[in-house]
Each structure stands twice: as C-alpha cells, then as structure tokens.
N, C-alpha and C positions, 0 to 999 in steps of 0.2 A: 967369159960370157955368162956361164951358168952361175958363177959366184956373184956377178953383178946383178942378175935377175933375182937371186935369193935375197940379196941386200935390199933391193927395191921392194920386194914383197913384204919383208919384215918391217920396213919403215912404214908401209901403207897400213899394216895391221896395227902397229903402235899408235899411229896418228888416229885411226878409227876408234881404237880403244880409249884414247884421251878425249876425243870429241863426244863420244856416245853418252857418257854420264851427264855432261852439261846439257845436251839436247833433251834428255829425259826429264830434267828438272823444269823445263819450260812448258811441258804439256799439262793442260788442266781439263777437268771433266766438263761436259755440256750441261747448262742449267736445266733444271726440271721445268717442264711446261706448266704454265699457270692453268688453273681450272677455267672452263668456258665462262666468258663474261655474261652476266644475266641481262637479258633484253628487257628494257623498260619502255613504257608508253603511257600516254595521257588517258585518263578515264574520268567519267562523270557519273553521277547518280541520277536515277529517275526521281524527279521532285514534283511537288505540286505548287501551283501559283496561278495568278491571273495573267493570261496571255492575250496580247493585243497585236493586231497587224495595222500599223500606222504609216502614214506618209506625211512628211513635214514640208510645209510651204512657207515662204516669206510673205508676210502681209502687213498691212498697216491699219491703225484705227482712224476712222474718218468721222466727221460730224455731218449730220443730215443738213443738206443745203436746199433752200427753197428759192425758186425764181420769182421775183416780185415784179409786177407790171402795173400799169394803170387800169387793168382789168377790163373796163368797158369803153373807155373814152379814147377816141382818136383826136389828135390836136397838135398843138405846138409845145415843144418841151420848154419848161421854164427854168428850174434850178435844182441842182443836186446838192443836198444838204449834208451828205456824209461821204467819207472816202474809205478806201480799202484799209482794213485793220481797225476801223472804229468799232467800239462796243456800243450797242444800243439797247434801250429798254422797250418792252412791249408798249405800244401806243405812241412811240416817237414818230414824228413826221420825217421821212427820209428823202423825199423828192416831191416837187410840185410841177404842175404844168402852167403854161401861160393861160390865165383865166379870162382874158379879155373877150375871146370869142364866145365863151360859155356865158359870160355876163350879158353880152349882147343878145344871145339866144334867149336868155331868161326875160330880158326886157321886152323882146319881140313877142314872146309867148304871153306875157302880161298884157301888152297892148292889144294883141289879138283877142284875148279873153274879154277884156274891157269893151272893145268895139262890138263884139258879138252880143254881150249882155245889154249894151245900150240899144243895139238894133232890135233885139228881142223885145225889150220894153216898149220901143216905139211901135213895133208891129202889133203887139198885144193891144196897146191903146187905140191904134188905128182901127183894128178889127172890132173892138168893143164899141167904138163910135159908130161904125157901119151897122152893127147889130141894133144899137139904140135908134138910129134913123129908120131901119127896116121895121122896127116895132111901131114907130110913129106912122109909117105908111100903112101898116096893118090896121091901126086904129082908124085912120081916115077911110080905108076900104070898108071896114065894118060899119062905119057911120053913114054911108051913102054910096059906096061903090058896089060894083057888081060882084057876083059870086066868083067870077074868074079873077077879079082884082084881089079878092080876099085870098083865094088859093095861091095866087102868084106871090102875094106878100108873105104868106106863111112859108112857102117854099124858099123864099129869099132868106128869111130868118133861120130856117133849118140849115141852109147851105152855109151861111155866115158863121153860125155856131160850130158847125163841123170844121170849118176853116180855122176857127179860133183854137179848137182842141188840137188840130194838126200843128198849128204854130207852137203851142205849148209842148207837145210831144217831141216834135222835131227840134225845137229849141233846147229842150232838156238833153237830148242826145248830143247836139252840137256843143252844148256847155260842158258836158262830161269829156268830150273829145279835146276841147281846148284846155281844160284843166289837166288832162293826162299829158298833153304836150308840155305844159308848164312844169309838171312834176318830173317829166323826163329831162327837161333842161336843167332843173334844179339838182336832180340826181347826178347828171353828167358833171355838174360843178363839184359835187361831193367826191366824185371819182378822180378829181384832178390832184389828189394827194395820195402818196404811197405811205402807209402807216405800218410800222413794225408789228407783225402778228405775234412776236415772242421776243424774249431777251436773246441776243445773239451777237455775232461778229460779222461785219461786212467783209466778204471775201471777193467781191467783184462788182464793178459798176459799169454803166453804159458810157460809151464814148460820144454820145449825143451832146451837142452844144445848145445853149439857149437860143430859141428862135427856129430850131430845126423841127420838121414834122416828125411825129412819132405815133405809132399805132398801138392799139391795146394788146397786140400779140407780141410786142417787143419786150424782152427782158431788160429791166432797168437796173435792178440790184440783185445780187446773190447774197443771201443771208444765211449764215451757218448757225444751227441750233446745237450748241455744245452739250446740251442735256440729252440729245438723241444721238448716241454714238453707235457705230457699226464697224465691222471689220471687212476690208476689201482686199481681194487678191488681184494684183495687176500683172501677174506673170503670163507667159504664153502657154503654160500647161493647161490641159483640159481637166476640169474637176467635175466629177459627177456628184450632184447634190441630191440625187433621188434615192440613194441608199447610204448605209453607214451613218456615222454621226461625227460632229465636228466640235472642236474646242480650241481655245486660244491660250497660249502661254504668254502673258504680258507681265514683265517684271518677274516676280517670284510667285505669281498666282495663276491658276488655271480657271478659265471661264467657259461655261457651256454656251454654244452658239446654235442659232436657228437659221438655216439657209433661207434667203429671200427667194420666193417663187415668182418669176415673172408672169404676168398675164400673157395669154397666147397672142393677143393683138400687139402688145408691146414687144414681145419677143420677135414676132415676125417683122415688125417695123424696124427693129434694130438690125436684123439680118439683111433685110432689103436695102437698108441704108449703108451697108458695108461695115457696120460696127459689130464687134463681138460683145454679146451680153457679159458684163463683168460679174464674176461670182461675188456676192455680198452676203454677209451674215449678221443677224441681229443678236444682241446679247440676251440670254435667257432671263437675266435679271440685271437691274441697273448696276453697272460696275462702279466700284469705289476706287479712287486713286488712279483712274485711267483718263487720259486726255487725248484729244485729236492729234494725230501725228505720231503717236507711240508705235513702236515696232511690235508686231504680234507674230509669234510662231504659230502658224495655223496647222492644227493637227487634224488629219483626216483619218478617223478610226474606222477602217473598212470592215474589220471583224474583231471579235473579242470572245474569250472563253474564260469563265471564272472557275477557279479551283481546278485547273486542268493538269493532268499528268504530262510532263514535258521533259525533253532532253535537248542538249545543244544540237543545232542543225548539222554540225560536223560529225555527229555520231550516226547520221542517217545514210544508208546506202540504198541504191535502187538497181534492180536488174531483173530481167525476164518478167517484167511487168509486176514486180513485187517490191515492196519496201521492207527493209530489214536492218538490223543492227547486230553488233557482236556483243553479246552479254559476257561478262567475266564470271566464270565459274571455276573455283579452285585454281585460280591463276591462269586459266585457259580461256581463249576467245571462242564463244559458241554462237554459231549462226542462229539468229532468231527473227522470224518474220513478224511484222507488226502492221497495224493499221494506223494511219495518221489523220489528223484533222487540220486545225488552223496552224499556220506557220508564219514566222516573220524572219528577219535577217539573223536572229540569234537563236531562237528556239523553235521546236516543232512539237505539236500536241500528239500524244499517244492515246489512241482510242481503244486499242486492243493489242494484246501480245506482251505487255510488260506491266509490272506492278511497281508501286512506289518503293524506292530504296534499292532497286536493282542497279548494279554497277555495269556501265557499258563502255566500250572502247570509243575513243574520240580521235578522229583524224587530225594530224597536225597541219 
C-alpha cells in the first residue's frame, strides 16, 4: 500500500517536471502602454472682410405693360388689327371702332351749325329792316307829327337797335356752342383708333367682337414695353422694402434695384379688393443683355458691414447673457467674452474682445 503510494507520487513529480519547462516557454511579457493620444479640434482665425446678411428670393424680369383703350369714346367695336405676340411700332393703328355713329354725329353737328348761322343771318336782316322802317316813321313824325309821335318813334328805334345787339351777342354765343359740339364730334371720331404709344409686343387683347358695344373704360390691348424692365417677386413671403437694399443676380451679373413704392390710395385699393401688393423693383440703370422672362435671384441685403472683424458662427457661444469664444493660447482653450454685431448664416462680426489673427476654437 505504502509502496504503491510512493510510486504514484514519484510519477506525479516526474510528469510535473516534464510539463513545467514547456509551459514556461509559452509565457510572454505584457506590451507597454502607448502614450496618451493627442486631442485635435478645428480652429479658425479672426479675419477681416465685408460681411452681409442677405436673404435670397426667386423672382423674374418683367416688361412694363400698358393697358390701351379708346380713352374717351363709347361706341361699337369695329376691328382688332393685331394679335397676341405681334410686335408693333410706335404710331401703328392697333384697333378701330365702328365710325358710322360718329360720322352721323358730325354730319348732324354740321347741319345744326349751318341752320343756326342761316337763322342768325335772317334775324339780323329782319331786325335791320325794322330799324330802317322805324327811322322812316321818325322822319314823318318830325315833319308834321306831334311831340309824342316823335318820342314814340325815337323809343322804337332805340328798342329795335338794342334787340339787334342782343341778336348779335346771343347769336355769337350760340354759334360758339354749335362749333364746340362739332369739335367734340370730330374729336370723338379721332378717338376711334388705338395707336401704339411706343414700340412693343402685344401680350393681351379684348374678346369683343365687331358690332358689340364697348366703353372707354374697357381695356382693348395690353402692350408690353420691353425697354422698360423691372423685377417682380411672385412668392408668398413678405418682403419689407422700407429698409435694407436690393439687387438681382441675372446670369453672371448683379444689378442694383430700387423698390417700387405704391401710392397710399393704390395700396389701399389693392388691399380692399383682396389682392396683395406685389413687390416690384426697378433697375437702377438700364440693364444690358436682360430680357423679359429671365430668372432673377433677388437679393435682400438687410445689413452689411465693411472691413469687419469676424469669425465663423460655429465659434460663438452664449451663456449667462454673454457672448463668448474659446481663444487658443499655447494650445489651450481660453474662455473669452466678446461683443458681436452683424451676423449671417456663416460668420458673425466681432465688435470687441478679439483682435485680427487670434485663433479660436470652432465647434464641429
């Protein structure tokens, strides 16, 4: 029993001795720890430049359109001589009215004037005859009549001469009135044509047919003057034109714009009619290479600062009612209070607290 135990123990020791060297060969030392990784972050420098706060709107170039009518005359529509898309020259006749009624009116005015003048001539001659007869009666009274007959004859002559003067004065007034009626009728005939006031393109016409009644207040033709261009914003956003300035990017060029100011009465009329006054802008100078229908990127420059100190907006912090940045000094971030001015989506103006060239931390 004891011998068996001793043999087992000796075997265990031998096996352990054989295994131990091979186990020691597999053991390796732990790798040394690397040094701490250096923390990196984005930075920017305080720079100078022109800073603007702008808003961009989609707009289009339009041509000034005038509404043409027969101005003064009410009557019957005659003929439309142009169509939409036609180019016309200043002085071209664009539409005419039926002139038969106006011609008849002129003939009637001529006839009335002639009849009046003939009647006036007759009345004058008749009164002159009456005066000559009264003078003969006075001669007879002076040659044998009584004093009463003489006075009566003299009174008759005075009365007839006064009546003659009255015929002349009243006749002159009536003649002027008849002549005025004739001039009005002739002027109405002249207003039966619509004549192009400038070179342009027809962009709209009436739907009236020949023979239909038309008034002087009805628009007959819409004529676009392509030499008078403007920019119009048709969007739903509200644009304040009372401050800031505007420009338009058309193609590769930028053009200064002047907002159109509506008259108070026109503005109120549009509001009361349920229509929103459309923001319109005139070109500061005649644009070259610009046409009606061109797309315009309308720039609303609400504020601008020339040669401003500025940093990216991502460098700006706000807390406890103060604006601040982290300036980089000797590789460390240093809390620095600042005062700011104008800002836009990319940069903010520094009005106090930093100098040009200072490096600041920028948030990612």
